[in-house]
C-alpha positions as CSV (number, residue, x, y, z in Angstrom):
1,M,241.5,100.0,210.1
2,V,244.7,99.2,211.4
3,A,243.0,98.7,214.6
4,G,240.4,96.5,213.0
5,A,243.0,94.3,211.6
6,L,245.2,93.9,214.9
7,A,242.1,93.3,216.7
8,R,241.2,90.5,213.9
9,S,244.5,88.7,214.7
10,G,243.6,88.4,218.5
11,L,245.7,91.1,220.2
12,N,243.9,93.3,223.0
13,V,243.9,96.2,220.6
14,A,243.5,100.3,222.2
15,L,242.2,103.0,220.3
16,Y,242.5,106.6,220.6
17,T,240.8,109.3,218.7
18,S,239.4,112.5,219.0
19,P,236.9,114.5,218.9
20,H,233.8,112.5,219.8
21,L,230.6,113.0,218.4
22,V,228.4,112.8,221.8
23,D,229.9,111.1,224.6
24,V,234.0,111.7,225.6
25,R,234.2,107.8,225.8
26,E,234.0,107.3,222.4
27,R,237.9,108.7,222.4
28,M,238.8,105.5,224.5
29,L,238.2,101.8,223.3
30,V,240.0,98.6,223.9
31,N,238.5,95.9,221.5
32,G,235.8,98.3,220.4
33,R,234.8,98.9,223.9
34,P,234.6,102.2,225.7
35,I,236.0,103.0,229.2
36,P,233.7,102.1,231.6
37,E,231.9,105.5,232.8
38,A,233.2,104.3,236.5
39,A,236.8,104.0,235.2
40,F,236.9,107.3,233.6
41,A,235.3,109.1,236.6
42,Q,238.0,107.4,238.7
43,W,240.9,108.3,236.6
44,T,240.0,111.9,236.4
45,A,240.0,111.9,240.2
46,M,243.3,110.6,240.5
47,L,244.8,113.0,238.0
48,L,242.8,115.8,238.5
49,E,245.5,117.2,240.7
50,E,248.2,116.8,238.3
51,I,245.9,117.9,235.6
52,E,245.5,121.4,237.4
53,R,248.9,121.6,238.5
54,N,249.8,121.7,235.0
55,A,247.1,123.5,233.7
56,A,246.2,120.8,231.3
57,S,244.0,121.5,228.2
58,F,241.0,119.2,228.0
59,F,242.8,116.9,224.9
60,E,246.0,117.0,227.3
61,A,244.0,115.5,230.2
62,T,241.9,113.0,227.7
63,T,245.1,111.4,226.8
64,A,246.5,110.9,230.0
65,I,243.1,109.3,231.5
66,A,243.0,107.4,227.6
67,F,246.7,106.1,228.4
68,A,246.4,105.0,232.2
69,D,242.7,102.8,230.9
70,F,244.7,101.3,228.0
71,A,247.3,100.0,230.8
72,A,244.9,99.1,233.3
73,R,242.6,97.1,230.6
74,G,245.8,95.1,229.3
75,A,246.2,96.3,226.1
76,D,248.7,94.9,223.8
77,V,249.1,97.4,221.3
78,A,247.4,100.9,221.2
79,V,246.6,102.7,217.5
80,V,246.5,106.6,218.6
81,E,245.4,109.6,216.3
82,V,247.3,113.0,216.4
83,G,245.0,115.3,218.0
84,L,246.7,118.7,216.0
85,G,249.8,118.9,214.2
86,G,252.4,116.6,215.9
87,R,255.4,117.6,217.1
88,L,254.0,119.6,219.9
89,D,250.8,117.0,220.6
90,S,250.2,115.7,223.7
91,T,250.3,112.5,221.8
92,N,253.7,113.0,220.9
93,V,255.0,111.5,224.3
94,I,254.7,108.1,223.3
95,D,257.6,106.1,221.4
96,P,256.0,104.6,218.3
97,L,256.4,101.0,216.7
98,V,255.2,102.9,213.6
99,S,253.9,106.5,212.7
100,A,252.3,107.6,209.8
101,V,250.9,110.6,208.1
102,T,247.5,110.2,205.7
103,T,247.2,113.3,203.9
104,V,248.0,117.3,204.8
105,S,245.4,120.1,204.2
106,A,245.0,123.4,205.0
107,E,243.6,123.3,208.8
108,H,244.2,124.6,211.9
109,T,246.5,127.3,210.6
110,E,246.6,129.7,213.2
111,Y,249.0,126.9,215.2
112,L,250.7,124.9,212.5
113,G,251.7,127.6,209.4
114,D,249.5,128.9,206.6
115,S,251.2,126.6,204.3
116,L,250.8,123.0,203.5
117,Q,254.8,122.5,203.8
118,S,254.7,124.1,207.4
119,I,251.9,122.2,208.3
120,A,254.0,119.1,206.8
121,R,256.8,119.9,208.9
122,E,254.9,120.1,212.4
123,K,253.2,116.3,211.4
124,A,256.3,115.1,210.9
125,G,257.4,115.9,214.1
126,I,255.8,112.5,215.2
127,A,258.5,110.4,213.5
128,K,260.9,108.6,215.6
129,P,264.8,107.7,215.4
130,G,264.4,104.3,214.0
131,S,261.1,103.9,213.7
132,P,259.3,103.5,210.3
133,F,257.3,106.6,209.4
134,V,254.5,106.0,206.6
135,I,253.6,108.7,204.1
136,G,250.5,108.6,202.5
137,E,250.2,112.1,201.1
138,T,250.4,111.9,197.4
139,D,251.2,115.7,196.6
140,Q,254.7,115.2,196.0
141,T,256.0,118.5,197.0
142,V,254.4,117.8,200.8
143,V,255.6,114.3,200.4
144,A,259.4,115.5,199.9
145,V,259.0,117.7,203.1
146,L,257.5,115.0,205.2
147,A,260.4,112.8,204.0
148,E,262.9,115.3,204.6
149,Q,262.0,115.6,207.8
150,A,261.6,112.3,208.9
151,R,265.4,111.4,207.4
152,T,266.5,114.3,209.6
153,A,265.0,112.8,212.8
154,G,266.3,109.3,211.7
155,A,262.9,107.7,210.8
156,D,262.7,104.5,208.4
157,V,260.8,106.9,205.8
158,R,258.6,104.4,203.9
159,V,256.3,106.7,201.2
160,V,253.0,105.1,199.8
161,P,252.8,104.8,195.7
162,Q,251.0,107.8,194.5
163,H,248.5,105.8,192.9
164,A,248.3,102.9,195.2
165,T,244.9,101.7,196.4
166,F,243.6,98.6,198.2
167,S,241.8,95.9,195.9
168,G,240.2,94.3,199.1
169,A,237.1,94.5,200.4
170,V,236.4,98.0,202.2
171,G,234.0,98.6,204.9
172,M,233.4,102.3,204.4
173,P,232.1,103.9,200.9
174,G,234.3,106.1,199.2
175,A,237.3,105.9,196.9
176,H,239.5,107.6,199.5
177,Q,238.8,105.4,201.6
178,R,240.3,102.8,199.2
179,R,243.6,105.2,199.5
180,N,243.3,105.1,203.2
181,A,243.4,101.1,203.5
182,A,246.2,101.1,201.4
183,V,247.9,103.9,204.0
184,A,246.6,101.4,206.7
185,T,248.1,98.1,204.9
186,A,251.4,100.1,204.8
187,V,251.5,100.6,208.3
188,L,250.7,96.9,209.3
189,D,253.7,96.1,207.0
190,A,255.7,98.1,208.6
191,L,255.2,96.9,212.4
192,P,257.5,93.8,214.2
193,G,256.4,90.7,212.8
194,H,255.0,89.4,215.9
195,L,252.5,92.1,215.6
196,R,251.7,92.1,212.0
197,P,248.8,90.3,211.1
198,S,248.4,88.1,208.5
199,N,247.0,89.1,204.9
200,R,243.6,87.4,206.0
201,D,243.2,89.1,209.2
202,A,244.2,92.2,207.6
203,G,241.6,92.1,205.1
204,A,239.3,91.1,207.5
205,G,239.6,93.9,209.7
206,I,239.9,96.5,206.9
207,A,236.4,95.0,205.6
208,G,234.6,95.1,208.7
209,V,235.6,98.7,209.9
210,K,232.6,101.3,210.4
211,L,232.8,104.4,211.6
212,A,230.3,106.7,213.1
213,G,229.8,110.1,211.2
214,R,231.7,109.1,208.0
215,F,229.4,109.1,205.0
216,D,227.2,107.1,207.6
217,R,223.8,106.4,206.2
218,R,220.9,105.4,208.5
219,G,217.5,105.3,206.7
220,K,216.9,108.5,205.3
221,W,220.0,110.0,207.1
222,L,223.1,110.5,205.9
223,F,225.9,111.8,208.8
224,D,229.2,113.1,207.8
225,V,231.7,114.8,210.1
226,A,233.3,116.8,206.7
227,H,234.9,119.9,208.4
228,N,237.1,121.9,205.6
229,P,237.2,122.5,201.9
230,A,239.1,119.0,201.5
231,S,236.8,116.7,203.1
232,F,233.8,118.5,201.6
233,A,235.2,117.6,198.1
234,T,235.2,114.6,199.4
235,L,231.8,114.5,200.3
236,V,230.6,115.8,197.2
237,A,232.3,113.0,195.4
238,G,230.5,110.7,197.8
239,I,226.7,112.0,197.3
240,S,227.6,111.8,193.6
241,A,228.4,108.4,193.3
242,A,225.2,107.1,195.8
243,D,222.9,108.3,193.8
244,L,220.8,108.9,196.9
245,P,217.3,109.5,197.2
246,R,215.7,112.9,196.5
247,P,214.9,115.5,197.2
248,L,218.1,116.0,199.6
249,H,218.3,118.5,202.2
250,A,221.3,119.4,203.9
251,L,221.6,120.7,207.8
252,L,224.9,122.5,208.0
253,G,226.8,123.9,211.0
254,I,230.3,125.3,210.3
255,L,232.8,126.6,212.9
256,E,233.7,130.3,212.4
257,D,237.5,129.4,211.7
258,K,236.7,127.8,208.8
259,D,236.7,128.7,205.2
260,H,232.6,129.1,204.2
261,A,232.7,130.6,201.0
262,T,234.8,127.3,199.7
263,M,232.4,124.9,201.4
264,L,229.3,126.3,200.7
265,G,230.3,126.5,197.2
266,V,230.9,123.0,197.1
267,L,228.0,121.6,198.7
268,G,225.1,124.1,197.5
269,P,224.8,122.7,193.8
270,V,224.4,119.2,195.3
271,V,221.8,119.4,197.4
272,D,218.2,120.8,196.7
273,S,217.6,122.5,200.1
274,L,220.2,123.9,202.5
275,W,219.5,124.9,206.1
276,L,222.7,126.8,208.1
277,T,222.1,126.8,211.8
278,T,224.6,126.5,215.0
279,P,225.3,123.4,216.8
280,P,225.1,124.1,220.3
281,S,227.7,122.2,221.6
282,A,229.9,124.5,220.0
283,P,232.1,126.8,222.2
284,L,230.5,130.3,222.2
285,H,233.8,131.8,220.7
286,R,234.0,129.3,217.8
287,R,230.6,130.2,216.7
288,S,229.5,131.7,213.5
289,D,227.7,134.5,211.8
290,L,225.2,132.7,209.9
291,A,223.9,135.8,208.2
292,A,227.5,136.6,206.6
293,M,227.4,132.8,205.8
294,T,223.9,133.3,203.8
295,R,225.4,135.8,201.4
296,L,228.3,133.5,200.8
297,A,226.1,130.1,199.9
298,A,225.6,129.3,196.2
299,R,222.0,128.4,196.8
300,A,219.1,130.0,198.9
301,A,219.5,128.7,202.3
302,A,216.9,128.7,204.9
303,V,218.6,130.0,208.4
304,E,217.7,128.7,212.2
305,P,220.0,129.3,214.9
306,D,217.9,127.2,217.3
307,F,219.0,123.7,216.5
308,D,216.2,121.7,217.4
309,L,214.1,123.7,215.0
310,A,216.6,123.5,212.3
311,L,216.5,119.5,212.5
312,S,212.9,119.3,212.4
313,G,212.5,121.8,209.6
314,V,215.0,120.1,207.4
315,Q,213.4,116.9,207.6
316,R,210.2,118.4,205.8
317,G,209.6,116.9,202.3
318,A,213.2,115.3,202.5
319,A,213.9,111.7,201.0
320,T,217.6,112.4,202.2
321,V,218.7,114.5,205.1
322,L,222.3,115.2,205.0
323,V,223.8,116.5,208.5
324,T,227.6,118.0,208.0
325,G,229.4,120.7,208.7
326,S,231.6,120.0,212.0
327,F,231.7,117.2,214.6
328,H,229.8,119.2,216.9
329,T,226.7,119.2,214.2
330,V,227.0,115.6,213.5
331,G,226.9,115.0,217.3
332,D,224.4,117.3,218.4
333,A,222.1,115.8,215.7
334,M,222.7,112.0,216.8
335,S,221.9,112.9,220.5
336,R,218.5,114.0,219.1
337,L,217.4,111.0,217.5
338,P,216.6,107.9,219.1
339,G,219.3,105.1,218.9
340,F,221.8,106.9,216.9
341,P,224.5,107.9,219.5
342,P,227.6,106.1,218.9
343,L,227.4,104.6,222.0
344,G,223.7,104.4,222.3
């Protein structure tokens, strides 16, 4: 939303997000255009020695490639999404004009800590001295932790009011997107005057935003990258509000390190058929035990480890097919359906 608003104002806007669905180049956009294949190959070759010398992770390497590409393509401003946490994330090498935390949920606890407060402290590590730090979280206990950490770092803390939502048009469905738009507006308002878009450009940018895999309806298909209990609750709220054609069949592929019981318990009652599968792009060590997941399901579930067979089977008799559980699941499905890949 922030990038869309800035682009409407005429700036050359870079956007770095993760993970990707089908093509790694989805992560690196300038004015909506991905890094060209030849440029990605060239930057990889140029940076390979440093990548190997530092034993850089995949995310660290793509972050370096993205920043090099944005500079080469003459970006005026970059909107950079943190990968994991904040304090130790590779994106945190930048000196931001403004930084923000939208919400805090219990995820990546093995790295960030086992409480919302400890996760919040890690996320607040992106706050910088003298730079605005926008807080979108509504849990006041968590807000207090974020604000305390940011003020200690010398940041200018700006808390979005607990019940604030955006009153204009929003391009993506769901009440949570109105809250996201309010946070995006606060980020835009915190920018220096020469970069701050007009209200008209901000409104048009927010209204025009579409994002693949976020309650993404395409004919009878519904794609959503929900992959933790909080996002599953949001997905179920969206399903209830959308009055989708029935029967609604769900293809579900969840990674091993997630809260299977809660996620299955939330989704099971709102779908008419549930298929459990394994996304082939998921790393071997992160693939779930489908038999164990079946025992946790709130309803009878079909189990099909072969992703292609599951993708075919879930369609039989369905008026709507939901694909969810992880970025891997959504991306693997999109890559197999003609015309659906984000860069296809």
